[in-house]
C-alpha angles and dihedrals in degrees: 000000000000096000123020119233092221096092098112090053089062095059100092094052092047093050091054091047089048092057099251096146111162105237095181146331129252119190127220117200123165091211094058097256094122141049093278138015097214133048092228093057090049092052090051093049098041125095126227110284094025125136116230106210110200116200126210116297145084119283122190108190145108112236124195124207127220113223109244096030098104113203145176117216108203114183119194089242140308089256094061107025120067120182110195122201114228113248108296091355143102132257098216121012133179130170111193097182113149096002112131102186130088117287121197128176135164122189124184144142102043141114105219112205095202097183115018100181122054096217097050126097128260118318133188136207102203125009115185113161149160102025088156101127103045135030118270129196111198125177119181114176146149095019134127123222120201141161139190105266098171095110094061085211110147091199088070122055141133134245114218096204128009104196107159135151095018098140109131103090121060125196119311109266093221104041104021090229120145124255089241120041123187112178145151095015131134114224119193099162122118093229100047124184124339115199105162126162095009141121138229107007124167110202105181142161097358129138117226107191118185093346114148104199087016083171121018116184120178125184114200118068101114100358094174139127113283095038124101120204133179132021092137128157117206106180142150097014132133117229115186141163100008105167128208087204091077089079105025115217096028139064118262103190131187089245117026115186114185132183112193108142137093097275095236098121126085105264114201124200120256134204129226107188146155095009130138115230106189133175096342119149086223120009103187131004123184116188118192106195098151127085099234144107104276123223118251099257117188124213107183146146093022127140111228108189128172099343122152087225121006101192131358125183119191147140135109091286100038117161133179119287122208106241100155124146100031129132108235098193097269134064092237095058135246128328159250096010088029126062100258151061097256130110113318123259132184133234117283090050117120100207096169124146091022120183117253095212139020110302113252115246093020119107118265130184117260106278121236113228117202142151111268109222114243093012099075091214143087125273132188116228110205092177130060130194115289119247109285094009 
């Protein structure tokens, strides 16, 4: 296996190693049964290392973090705690620019309503950016991210997590876990997760439902000597129903990987493994627009089922990407560049040693069991009609 699926199990050890010792607990309760009635007041009153326990309720507020005040946000559960972003704003925001100390945050147990009104501009659930001068440990898990989609207006959409320019801390030397870990969440925003110009992210065991740009990762700002980008592991997730129609005239894939800088940084290889890509107009796009030697990314052990395009590699400096060992939705492999009738791929995709059936242990869509006419038996349809077919 190229990338182990044990990353979430490493979290506790890494948090201890990162210095996130819980000094105390402050309770937030909107009915007055705790220490504070708002999350913002609790953040102001808490000390570094405290846990902020948020009881059931709805909280509409934008809360800013102070670098160096390390906190755990523990919601009572995504089914009972809703944190609403103010119109055009962000629920939880932290800019770590210029801070050289250790930063540690854990966030779990919330539904983040990232954009509560359809007609308003872009909103965000969690924004944690520019940890480029000091090491940051960030653990976001067991949350739900939603937005009001009723307008259908593609000029207005939410970003679940805006986690850019966090490139100081590499993987933990003892556990191998990433500096930023996003796992076991459900993301139903149009804009998904943005993680550009960063290093050492573990994105594991999440469900991205209807997210166009479920993960957007740009390399290029700044793409200069002295910066290290990449070394991400995106494994065990489900990506479904990403629609190119969100931004008419251009592709809006589930994973969009863009190189647009000068190529001067150190670019580390990343792994995309053991995911389900299901019923996306475009599952993965990698655009190589920089004249550089590209890292040896590996895309393996994924199930691609009923996508309009499974994997496309392009750009003026496109080079071959290792995508061996995937199931492309048909036992004879991908098409039309490949030999089979499975999900389409582009040139510059090394699809060798493809799987001839769904990969065991990797998510698959619920099969449809029906009687096959003329055969008198039951068949399992792993593919459904494409959008518009």
